[in-house]
Each structure stands twice: as C-alpha cells, then as structure tokens.
N, C-alpha and C positions, 0 to 999 in steps of 0.2 A: 571511448569506452566509458560506461556509466555504472551506476549502481542499480542492481535489479533484484527482484525476488526470485529465488530458485525454488520453484515448486510446481508440480503439475496440476495442483488443485488450489485455486485461489480462495476457495471456501475455508482453507486452513488458516487464512489470515484472520477470519472472524473467530475461529476456534482457538487462536493463539497456539497452534500446534508447535511443540518445541522443535520439530524437524524442519520447520520453515526457516530458510536461511536468506541472508542478504548477501548478494554477490558483489564483491568489491572490484574496483577497476583492474587490480593486478591478478584477479582470478581467485583470491582467497575469499572466504565466506565467514559471516558472523551470524549469530542468532538474531531473529527479528526482535525478540524481547529486549535485546541490548539497546534498541532504539526507541522502543515503546516506553521503557521505564523512565528515562529523563523527561520525555514529553509529558507523561502523567504527573511526575513530581512538579514540574514547572506549572502545569495547569492547576494543581492542588494549591500551590503557593498563591497563584492569582485569585483563586476562590477564597482563600483565607483573607487576603487583603480586602476583597469586596465585602465579605461578611463583617470585617472590622469597622466599616463605616457606620454600622447600625448599633454599635454598643459603645459605652464610654471608654475613652482613652486614659482618663485621669480622674481621680476622685480626691476631694479634700473635705474633711469634716472639722467643725469648730465646736468647742464646748466652753461654757462659762457658767458661773453661778446663776445668772439671770436667764440662761437658756438650758434648763436641765435636760431637754430632749436633744439639744444640739442643733447645729445648722450644717448644711452640706451643699456642695456644688459638684456636679458631674460635667466633665469636659468631653464633648464629642468632637469629631473633626470639624463639624460645621455648625454647632450650636452648644449652648450651655443649658443645663437643667438643674433643678434643686431650689434651694432657698435664696435665689439670686436677688429678689427684691429686698428681702430682709437684710442681706449682707450689704447691698447698695445703700440702704437706709443708714446702717451703722457707719459705713465709710464716708457718708456725706458729712458727718461731723468732723472727719479728718481732712476734708477737702479733696478726697481722692476720687478719681473717675469711676464710672460704673464698670462692672465686671466685663460687660460685653463690648466695651470700647477697646479692650486689648485683643489683638489678633484678628481684627475684623477682615483684613485683606486675606489672611491665611484661611479663615473659615469660608470666605466667599469663593475661593478656588479649590478648596480641599477635595470636594467630591470629584471634580474633573481630574484633579491630580491623581487621586487614588485609582480612578477608572483607567486613566492613561497608563499608570504603572501596571495594572492588570493586563491591559492590552499588549504592552511591551513584553511582558512575560509570555503571553500566548504567542506573540510574534517570534520570540526566541526559539520556540519549538520548531519553527520552520527555517531557522538559520543554522546551518551546519558547519559553522566555523567559529573563530574566536569572537566574532561580533555578537554572538549570543550573550556573552558575559557583559558586553557594553549595554545591551538592551536591559539586562537585569540590574544594572547598577542603581537606578532610581529606587527600586524596591528594596535593595540592600541598605541604601542610605536613609530611606524615609523615616523609620522609627527614631534614628539618631537625630535627624533634622527636627522632628517633632519635639523631642526633649530639649534640644538646644533652643528652639524658638520659644517653648513654654518657659524655660528658665529666664530668657530675656524678657518675656512679658511679665513674669512675676517680679523680676528685679525692677523693671521700669515702674510697675504698679506700686511696689512697696516703697519706692523712692520718689513718689509723686505727692507725698503728704504736704498739704498747704500749712505752713507754720502760722498763718493768720486765721485759720479755721478755728471752730469752737474748741476742739480737742487736739489741734495740730501740734501743740507743744508738749503733749503728754506722752507721745510715742515717738521714739527715734525711727529714722528710716530703716527698713527691714527688707529681707528677701525671704518669702515663704519657702520652706523646703520642698524640693521636688518629691522626695520620699521620706517617710518617717515622721517622727513627732517634732513639734516646734512650739514656740510661744509667740503670739502677736498681742502685745499689751496683756490684758487679762484673759485672752482667749488661748486655749490650748488647741493645737492643730495636729491633725494626722493626715498625711498625704500618701496615696498609694496608686500604683498602676492599675488601670482599668482593663477589662477583658479585651478591649480593642487594641490597646498598646501591646498586650501580651500576644495577641494574634499577629500583630504586625512584626514583632520580633521573631515569633515562631515562623512566620512566612519567610523572613530573611534567612533564617536557618535552613528552611526547606529549600530555598533558592540555591544556597551554597551546595547542598547535597545534590540538587538537580544539576547544577553546573559541573560537579565532579563526574556524575554519570554521563552527562552530555559530552564532556571531553573524552571520557573513556570510550564512548561509542563512536564519535565522529573523527577523532584524531587519526585512527587507523585509515579512514577513508582518505583524508588529506594526504597522509603518508603514502598510501597506495597510488593516488593520482600522481604525486611527485615522483614516485618510483617508475611509473609508466612513462611519464614525460621524459625522465632521465634516460630510460632505455630507448625510447623513440629517438631522442636527440643523438645518442651514441650511435644508433643504427644509421641515422641520416648522415652522420659525419663519416662513418665507415664506407 
C-alpha cells in the first residue's frame, strides 16, 4: 500500500484545492498542502543561499587621521573588494601578508560548496524520512563555519607581524574583531556582517522551519506504514 492522491480531478493539484487529500497507507488522509509547505520552505532556503553568493558576507572599515575618507574591505565568499591595495601597502610596513593570501583555499571552493548546499536542500524535498535533516545539515552549519574560519584567518593575519619590518615593533600582535569597533595601531576599525552572511543565517533559520513542517508532514506516513506492517505481520502469524 502506498501514498496516493484522492481526487477525481487531477487539475485540482494545480489549483491547490483544499479538498485534495493525500491517502496514507493505513487509509487515513492528510491535506496536500501539508506536503507542499515544507517543500516550498526548503526551496526558499536554497534560493536564499544562492543569492548570498553575490553579496558581501563581511565588511570592515578603517579610519585614521591620514585617511579622512577611511578605507574598507568587503569579503565575499569567493573574492575581496574595496581598498585592498591601499591596505596591503600599509601592511607591507608591518611585514604582513597581502589580504587575499588568507582563505585562498576556502574562496576557491566556496561557490561549489554553496551550490552543493542548495542542491542538497532541494534533494531533501524528495526525501520523506529523517535523512532529509542530514541533507540539510551543511546549510545549517555553513554560516557558523564561515565565521569560525574568518576568525581564524583574522587571528593568523594579525599575528603574522614581522618584528624585523619597518614598523613591526610599533604594533603588538592583534586579532581584528569579527563584529563591532576596535583599534589596530592608530586605525579605528568597525566590522559588521554583510547581507550575504545575514542571508545565510536567515536561510539556516528557514531550513529549521522547513524541517519542522517536513517532520510534521511525513512522520505520519512512516507511522502509518509501520502500523500496516505490524497489522500484516500479526495477521500472518494468526
């Protein structure tokens, strides 16, 4: 016994007729919308992740008396934008590496990684058991992994000062803040989440909502199948 649509007119599927029901293996029925809602939510989360690739995930601005207009850098998942050359020129006097030397591996695989996460979310739509949650795990973890990796890059970067460089002895090793205001030498810094990171966290929240609706929709099917199997087994033993 399987799951089927109980309706005499399949055009009702396109019209999302509330009378269209899904017949469960034990003979009970549920609304078709109960199954469309989690699918739509998980697909929305996948779309949000895809969009996040095209906007900055993190932003830092730097201000100092000699730079009244300030300097800034925007971090995307696969590249950097902003006053990268100017900041690299300043860091040269501290013997520090160029900005784009940090996280090169991560940036080289980031687009593929985000696309795979989106595809896994779409695949979860077609998985009607607990494995759907496993497919969604990468999307749930991604924004946290991004922040952890960014902190490690910032820590490594700020602790790479060459004491033998021109100004290496003027500044102690530092870790730029992930969020909020800070000081690096005579530069004031302000770091903030970009729209990409906000979208990634929002997508993770949407995934959790989608998984809740997914479980509410498909657990009754699993329970109904187990009920039928138990009844069949008891009948066979009798």
